[in-house]
Structure formats: structure tokens, C-alpha cells
KOLGU-946587 format. One line per field, with one value per residue (C-alpha): residue in one letter; chain; x, y, z; residue number from 0. Coordinates in steps of 0.25 Angstrom, whole numbers, plus 2048, in hexadecimal, padded with zeros to 3 digits. Layout:
residu	[a | ...]
chaine	[A | ...]
east	[X | ...]
north	[Y | ...]
up	[Z | ...]
num	[NUM | ...]
END
This chain:
residu	[m | t | l | m | n | v | s | q | l | k | t | e | l | n | k | r | p | e | a | i | l | r | f | i | l | p | n | g | n | t | i | p | a | h | a | h | v | i | e | v | a | r | i | d | k | r | f | i | d | c | g | g | t | l | r | n | d | s | q | c | r | l | q | t | w | f | s | d | d | v | d | h | r | l | t | a | g | k | l | s | r | i | l | e | m | a | v | p | v | l | g | s | n | d | l | e | v | d | i | e | h | e | v | g | f | i | t | q | f | p | l | e | s | v | e | v | l | t | g | e | i | v | l | h | l | a | e | r | r | t | a | c | l | a | p | e | k | c | k | p | v | p | a | k | l | s | d | f | n | p | l | k | l | n | f | k | e | k | q | s | g | k | t | c | c | t | p | t | e | n | y | a | m | k | k | k | v | l | f | i | c | i | h | n | s | a | r | s | q | m | a | g | a | f | l | k | q | v | c | g | h | e | f | e | v | e | s | a | g | l | e | p | g | k | l | n | p | v | v | v | e | a | m | q | e | i | g | i | d | i | s | g | n | s | t | k | a | v | w | d | f | a | k | s | g | m | v | f | a | y | v | i | t | v | c | d | e | t | s | a | e | r | c | p | i | f | p | g | v | t | t | r | l | h | w | g | f | p | d | p | s | g | f | s | g | s | h | d | e | k | l | a | k | v | r | e | v | r | d | t | i | k | c | k | i | e | a | w | c | q | e | i | c | s | p | f | a | a]
chaine	[A | A | A | A | A | A | A | A | A | A | A | A | A | A | A | A | A | A | A | A | A | A | A | A | A | A | A | A | A | A | A | A | A | A | A | A | A | A | A | A | A | A | A | A | A | A | A | A | A | A | A | A | A | A | A | A | A | A | A | A | A | A | A | A | A | A | A | A | A | A | A | A | A | A | A | A | A | A | A | A | A | A | A | A | A | A | A | A | A | A | A | A | A | A | A | A | A | A | A | A | A | A | A | A | A | A | A | A | A | A | A | A | A | A | A | A | A | A | A | A | A | A | A | A | A | A | A | A | A | A | A | A | A | A | A | A | A | A | A | A | A | A | A | A | A | A | A | A | A | A | A | A | A | A | A | A | A | A | A | A | A | A | A | A | A | A | A | A | A | A | A | A | A | A | A | A | A | A | A | A | A | A | A | A | A | A | A | A | A | A | A | A | A | A | A | A | A | A | A | A | A | A | A | A | A | A | A | A | A | A | A | A | A | A | A | A | A | A | A | A | A | A | A | A | A | A | A | A | A | A | A | A | A | A | A | A | A | A | A | A | A | A | A | A | A | A | A | A | A | A | A | A | A | A | A | A | A | A | A | A | A | A | A | A | A | A | A | A | A | A | A | A | A | A | A | A | A | A | A | A | A | A | A | A | A | A | A | A | A | A | A | A | A | A | A | A | A | A | A | A | A | A | A | A | A | A | A | A | A | A | A | A | A | A | A | A | A | A]
east	[6C9 | 6D2 | 6CE | 6D6 | 6D7 | 6D7 | 6E7 | 6E9 | 6E1 | 6E8 | 6F6 | 6F1 | 6EC | 6F9 | 701 | 6FC | 6F5 | 6F5 | 6EE | 6DE | 6D5 | 6CC | 6C2 | 6BF | 6B3 | 6B3 | 6AC | 6B8 | 6B0 | 6B7 | 6B1 | 6B0 | 6BE | 6BA | 6B3 | 6B9 | 6B8 | 6AE | 6AD | 6B7 | 6AF | 6B1 | 6A6 | 6A3 | 69A | 695 | 68D | 689 | 68C | 681 | 689 | 686 | 695 | 696 | 69F | 6A6 | 6AB | 6B3 | 6B7 | 6BB | 6B0 | 6B4 | 6A8 | 6AA | 6A3 | 6A2 | 69B | 69E | 6AD | 6B4 | 6C2 | 6C7 | 6CB | 6CF | 6DC | 6E3 | 6E9 | 6DC | 6D5 | 6E1 | 6DE | 6D1 | 6D4 | 6DE | 6D2 | 6C9 | 6D3 | 6CA | 6BF | 6C3 | 6CC | 6D4 | 6DB | 6D7 | 6CA | 6C7 | 6C3 | 6B6 | 6B2 | 6A4 | 69E | 690 | 68F | 681 | 67F | 688 | 694 | 6A0 | 6AC | 6B7 | 6C4 | 6CC | 6DA | 6E2 | 6E9 | 6F2 | 6F7 | 6FD | 6F3 | 6E9 | 6E4 | 6DA | 6D1 | 6CA | 6BE | 6B8 | 6AB | 6A3 | 69F | 698 | 69A | 693 | 69D | 699 | 697 | 69B | 68D | 684 | 687 | 681 | 67C | 687 | 681 | 683 | 68B | 686 | 68F | 689 | 695 | 691 | 69F | 69A | 695 | 691 | 697 | 693 | 699 | 695 | 68C | 687 | 67C | 67D | 685 | 693 | 691 | 686 | 685 | 67D | 673 | 680 | 67F | 68C | 68F | 690 | 69C | 69B | 6A0 | 69D | 6A1 | 6A3 | 6A4 | 6A2 | 691 | 68D | 684 | 68A | 697 | 694 | 687 | 68A | 694 | 68C | 680 | 688 | 690 | 681 | 67E | 68B | 68E | 683 | 683 | 691 | 691 | 68B | 68B | 68B | 68E | 692 | 697 | 6A1 | 697 | 68A | 681 | 674 | 674 | 678 | 66B | 675 | 67B | 66E | 668 | 676 | 673 | 663 | 668 | 66F | 663 | 66A | 661 | 66A | 65F | 65B | 669 | 66E | 67B | 683 | 68F | 69C | 69E | 691 | 697 | 6A4 | 69E | 694 | 6A0 | 69B | 6A5 | 6A8 | 6AF | 6B2 | 6B1 | 6B1 | 6B2 | 6AE | 6B1 | 6BF | 6CB | 6CD | 6BD | 6C0 | 6CB | 6C1 | 6B9 | 6B9 | 6C2 | 6B6 | 6B8 | 6BC | 6C3 | 6BF | 6C4 | 6C4 | 6C3 | 6C4 | 6BC | 6BD | 6AF | 6AC | 6A3 | 696 | 692 | 69D | 698 | 694 | 68B | 67C | 674 | 678 | 686 | 687 | 67F | 688 | 694 | 68D | 68B | 69A | 69C | 691 | 695 | 6A4 | 6A1 | 698 | 6A4 | 6AD | 6A2 | 6A1 | 6AF | 6B2 | 6A7 | 6AC | 6B9 | 6B7 | 6AC | 6B6 | 6BD | 6B1 | 6AC | 6A5]
north	[7CF | 7C4 | 7BC | 7B3 | 7A3 | 79A | 796 | 7A7 | 7A6 | 79C | 7A2 | 7AE | 7A7 | 79F | 7AC | 7AE | 7A2 | 7A9 | 7B5 | 7B8 | 7BA | 7C6 | 7C7 | 7D4 | 7D4 | 7DE | 7EB | 7EA | 7E3 | 7D6 | 7CA | 7C8 | 7C4 | 7B7 | 7B1 | 7A4 | 79C | 790 | 78B | 78A | 786 | 785 | 78B | 785 | 78D | 788 | 794 | 797 | 7A7 | 7B0 | 7AD | 79E | 799 | 78F | 793 | 78D | 795 | 790 | 798 | 796 | 79B | 79E | 7A0 | 7A8 | 7A8 | 7AD | 7AC | 7B2 | 7AB | 7B8 | 7B3 | 7A9 | 7AD | 7A6 | 7A8 | 7A7 | 797 | 791 | 797 | 791 | 784 | 784 | 786 | 77C | 772 | 776 | 772 | 766 | 76E | 779 | 773 | 77F | 78A | 792 | 796 | 7A4 | 7A6 | 7AE | 7B1 | 7AC | 7B5 | 7BB | 7C9 | 7CA | 7BF | 7B5 | 7BC | 7B6 | 7BF | 7BB | 7BC | 7C7 | 7C7 | 7C3 | 7CF | 7C8 | 7D1 | 7CE | 7CA | 7C5 | 7C1 | 7CB | 7C5 | 7CF | 7CA | 7CF | 7D3 | 7C7 | 7CC | 7C7 | 7C9 | 7C6 | 7BA | 7BA | 7CA | 7C6 | 7BE | 7C4 | 7D3 | 7DA | 7E7 | 7F0 | 7F5 | 805 | 806 | 80C | 817 | 813 | 812 | 80E | 813 | 822 | 829 | 838 | 83B | 84A | 854 | 853 | 85B | 85C | 853 | 84B | 83F | 841 | 835 | 836 | 82B | 82F | 825 | 81A | 810 | 80C | 801 | 808 | 805 | 7FE | 804 | 7FF | 807 | 7FE | 801 | 7FA | 7F9 | 7FF | 808 | 815 | 819 | 810 | 813 | 821 | 821 | 817 | 821 | 82D | 825 | 820 | 830 | 837 | 82C | 823 | 821 | 81B | 812 | 807 | 807 | 7FE | 7FE | 7F5 | 7F1 | 7E7 | 7E5 | 7EB | 7F1 | 7FC | 808 | 814 | 81C | 828 | 828 | 825 | 831 | 83A | 836 | 838 | 848 | 848 | 83F | 832 | 828 | 81A | 815 | 80B | 806 | 7F8 | 7F4 | 7E9 | 7E0 | 7E1 | 7D4 | 7D1 | 7DA | 7D3 | 7C6 | 7CB | 7CC | 7D9 | 7E3 | 7F1 | 7FC | 803 | 7FC | 808 | 806 | 813 | 80D | 80D | 807 | 7FB | 7F8 | 7F9 | 7EF | 7E4 | 7E6 | 7DB | 7DC | 7DD | 7D5 | 7DD | 7EA | 7F2 | 801 | 7FF | 80E | 811 | 81D | 81E | 826 | 825 | 81B | 821 | 815 | 81A | 828 | 82C | 837 | 83B | 839 | 846 | 846 | 838 | 83E | 849 | 840 | 838 | 843 | 847 | 83A | 83A | 845 | 841 | 835 | 83D | 846 | 839 | 832 | 83F | 842 | 832 | 832 | 83F | 839 | 82C | 833 | 83E | 838 | 836 | 843 | 849]
up	[3C9 | 3CB | 3D6 | 3DF | 3DE | 3E9 | 3E7 | 3E8 | 3F3 | 3FB | 3F7 | 3FF | 40A | 40A | 40D | 41B | 421 | 42F | 42A | 42B | 420 | 41C | 410 | 40A | 404 | 3F8 | 3FF | 409 | 416 | 41A | 41D | 42C | 430 | 438 | 42B | 426 | 418 | 41C | 40C | 401 | 3F5 | 3E5 | 3DF | 3D0 | 3C6 | 3B8 | 3B1 | 3A5 | 3A1 | 39A | 38C | 38F | 392 | 39D | 3A8 | 3B2 | 3C0 | 3CC | 3D7 | 3E7 | 3F0 | 400 | 40A | 415 | 422 | 430 | 43E | 44C | 44D | 44D | 451 | 448 | 43A | 42D | 429 | 41D | 420 | 422 | 416 | 40E | 416 | 412 | 403 | 403 | 409 | 3FC | 3F3 | 3EF | 3EE | 3E7 | 3DC | 3D8 | 3DD | 3D3 | 3D5 | 3D9 | 3E9 | 3EC | 3FB | 400 | 40A | 410 | 40F | 411 | 407 | 401 | 3F7 | 3F1 | 3F0 | 3E6 | 3EE | 3E6 | 3ED | 3FA | 402 | 40F | 417 | 425 | 42E | 426 | 415 | 40F | 404 | 3FA | 3F7 | 3E8 | 3E4 | 3DA | 3CE | 3C1 | 3B2 | 3A6 | 3A0 | 391 | 38F | 37F | 37F | 38A | 387 | 393 | 393 | 399 | 3A5 | 3A9 | 3B5 | 3C0 | 3C8 | 3D5 | 3DE | 3EC | 3F2 | 3ED | 3FA | 3FB | 407 | 40D | 416 | 424 | 428 | 437 | 43B | 42D | 42A | 423 | 41B | 411 | 405 | 3F8 | 3F4 | 3EF | 3FB | 401 | 40B | 419 | 422 | 42F | 43C | 449 | 456 | 463 | 472 | 47E | 480 | 473 | 47C | 479 | 472 | 466 | 464 | 464 | 45A | 451 | 453 | 44E | 442 | 43C | 43F | 438 | 42C | 42D | 41D | 41F | 42A | 42F | 43F | 449 | 458 | 463 | 470 | 477 | 482 | 47C | 487 | 485 | 480 | 489 | 48C | 48D | 481 | 47A | 480 | 47C | 46C | 46D | 470 | 463 | 45B | 45B | 461 | 464 | 46F | 466 | 462 | 467 | 46D | 466 | 469 | 460 | 462 | 45A | 44F | 450 | 44C | 442 | 438 | 434 | 42D | 432 | 42D | 43B | 449 | 451 | 461 | 469 | 476 | 47F | 478 | 483 | 47F | 46F | 472 | 474 | 466 | 45C | 44F | 444 | 436 | 42B | 428 | 433 | 439 | 448 | 44F | 45C | 462 | 471 | 478 | 486 | 48B | 48F | 498 | 4A2 | 4A3 | 4B2 | 4B8 | 4B5 | 4AA | 4A4 | 4A7 | 49F | 494 | 493 | 492 | 488 | 480 | 480 | 47A | 46F | 46B | 469 | 461 | 459 | 456 | 453 | 44B | 443 | 43F | 43D | 432 | 42C | 42D | 424 | 41C | 417 | 40C | 404 | 406 | 3FB]
num	[0 | 1 | 2 | 3 | 4 | 5 | 6 | 7 | 8 | 9 | 10 | 11 | 12 | 13 | 14 | 15 | 16 | 17 | 18 | 19 | 20 | 21 | 22 | 23 | 24 | 25 | 26 | 27 | 28 | 29 | 30 | 31 | 32 | 33 | 34 | 35 | 36 | 37 | 38 | 39 | 40 | 41 | 42 | 43 | 44 | 45 | 46 | 47 | 48 | 49 | 50 | 51 | 52 | 53 | 54 | 55 | 56 | 57 | 58 | 59 | 60 | 61 | 62 | 63 | 64 | 65 | 66 | 67 | 68 | 69 | 70 | 71 | 72 | 73 | 74 | 75 | 76 | 77 | 78 | 79 | 80 | 81 | 82 | 83 | 84 | 85 | 86 | 87 | 88 | 89 | 90 | 91 | 92 | 93 | 94 | 95 | 96 | 97 | 98 | 99 | 100 | 101 | 102 | 103 | 104 | 105 | 106 | 107 | 108 | 109 | 110 | 111 | 112 | 113 | 114 | 115 | 116 | 117 | 118 | 119 | 120 | 121 | 122 | 123 | 124 | 125 | 126 | 127 | 128 | 129 | 130 | 131 | 132 | 133 | 134 | 135 | 136 | 137 | 138 | 139 | 140 | 141 | 142 | 143 | 144 | 145 | 146 | 147 | 148 | 149 | 150 | 151 | 152 | 153 | 154 | 155 | 156 | 157 | 158 | 159 | 160 | 161 | 162 | 163 | 164 | 165 | 166 | 167 | 168 | 169 | 170 | 171 | 172 | 173 | 174 | 175 | 176 | 177 | 178 | 179 | 180 | 181 | 182 | 183 | 184 | 185 | 186 | 187 | 188 | 189 | 190 | 191 | 192 | 193 | 194 | 195 | 196 | 197 | 198 | 199 | 200 | 201 | 202 | 203 | 204 | 205 | 206 | 207 | 208 | 209 | 210 | 211 | 212 | 213 | 214 | 215 | 216 | 217 | 218 | 219 | 220 | 221 | 222 | 223 | 224 | 225 | 226 | 227 | 228 | 229 | 230 | 231 | 232 | 233 | 234 | 235 | 236 | 237 | 238 | 239 | 240 | 241 | 242 | 243 | 244 | 245 | 246 | 247 | 248 | 249 | 250 | 251 | 252 | 253 | 254 | 255 | 256 | 257 | 258 | 259 | 260 | 261 | 262 | 263 | 264 | 265 | 266 | 267 | 268 | 269 | 270 | 271 | 272 | 273 | 274 | 275 | 276 | 277 | 278 | 279 | 280 | 281 | 282 | 283 | 284 | 285 | 286 | 287 | 288 | 289 | 290 | 291 | 292 | 293 | 294 | 295 | 296 | 297 | 298 | 299 | 300 | 301 | 302 | 303 | 304 | 305 | 306 | 307 | 308 | 309 | 310 | 311 | 312 | 313 | 314 | 315 | 316 | 317]
END
């Protein structure tokens, strides 16, 4: 694998100094868009390999960090200026570059390539791997290759009352989905519950509200009628998710379009969808009349979830 050095990185950054930077991790997820480079360091390592040879290795390490400041972005020009200031420390523009980022734990990702786009510059990061540097002396016994592939799933045809996406014993990382409505009291709660039921093996599901309130008791009752208990669910604020830096594969608004426009921009490569459903909080009439209207919304959401899950799973169907 050919990795980028400091000189090559600065050349790409200077092509569009005003562009926003985006760091893409090896698994396709994105470091939160409001992340900043807070440290430029020269890392020197002297070591003896398994064959007894003394070796030296140096590289340039950029450390990222983000907090709840979601309004500011790191531009290519700013990072280029930081790298220029670091010249006395780095000592060379030929050092290979890696990015230090915390993904549950601090990890270093080598910089594999830079993609210059119209409004942003994308830094593609690679996985760091190790190898024996003295095979002629060490001669490790070749390990038997495993046929394990975490991306292999056995998707079964959908049957009534069963999930359409059923993985085998091989584990695959779930895609994160966030449903948003106004109060997180009805529509987003129902949509999240149905997606967990229909495609829970494929997705990690969250729901939130622009102005979180309390669960709608009529909605709780309507869901209990079909065997789904959401009475213990809490309501959450969408802004808490936005500030967390959590990366969602899908952000789906289930409120009206005007309210959906108030939703924040989430970091990462996120697909935004809008499915508008009537708001149960606006239903009037007797309890039975409200319940009847909620049942209609409930069943409509269920059908939408089933159709969507079937659609996105179908390319992988056996």
C-alpha cells in the first residue's frame, strides 16, 4: 500500500484552501464533520525486528478531536497552515501521514489518498497492519487462512411476522438509523419499534424529537394491541444525537416537511429520507375515535417499514 506523505498532503490541501475537510474511516464511516486537528507530531521509533536488525521509523501524526461545537469546520487552508507551522518539528516533508482518532479507543489510521471535490476535500484513511520484517530468519509457520467473512449474511425471504433480514452466525456491523418527529412521542417511536421488529438484525435503531415530550398514551395502547410494548421507552432530543458525533447511515423524518427542515445536519455519509405521517397529537374526538385514527397511522407506518426493509435487503437476498 502506497501512503501519502506531508508534501503530497499539503499539495492537495492547497488546491482548495476554502474547502471543508472530511475524514473517511476504512469502514466507510466519517469522523464527525466538526472535528479539528489539535496536534501535529513527529513520531520516531527505534526498534529491533524479530531477526535482530536495528530499525528506525518516523512519521507525521495528526490527532483529531471534537466536542459539542457543531458550528465550526476545519478547512483545507487551516490545516495547511498548521502543517507549515509544524515544519521545525517534523523536519521533513517526506514523512508518511497517519490520523489518530478515537473509535471507542485511540487508533491510528494511515492516510491512503486525498480526493479534491467541489465543496470539500475527502481524506481516505486505511487500516494499519503489521508484518514480519525478517521472514528469512524468523520464518513463521504460515497460518491457515480463515474463510470467515463478516459481510456474508444469509438473507431469508420475508414471511409474515418474521424479519426479512436474518444473519447467519457470522457477525456484521449494524447500520444505524435515526427516526425523527416533533415530540418523539408517537410516529418516530412507532417507526423505530417496527424497524426493530422487521429488520432488527440489520439495523441499530434510535428515535428522537425536535422538542421531546411524553409518550402518547393512545399510541402506547395501539402498539400494545399488536403485541409491541413501548411504554418503557424514553423520549430523546435530536440535538443530543447531533452533538454526540454518532454516525447514522439513515436519518428519517416522519413529521411534516416544514418541521423536517429544522433537523440538524448529521456527520458522516448519511442518507436523509422524509416519510410524512399524520401527527397523533393533533387528533380530536373521543378516546375510541382517537384510537381508531392512531391505528390507521400505525398500520401505514408498519407497511412503509416493511416495504422499505424489503427494498434495501433485496439486493442481498439468497
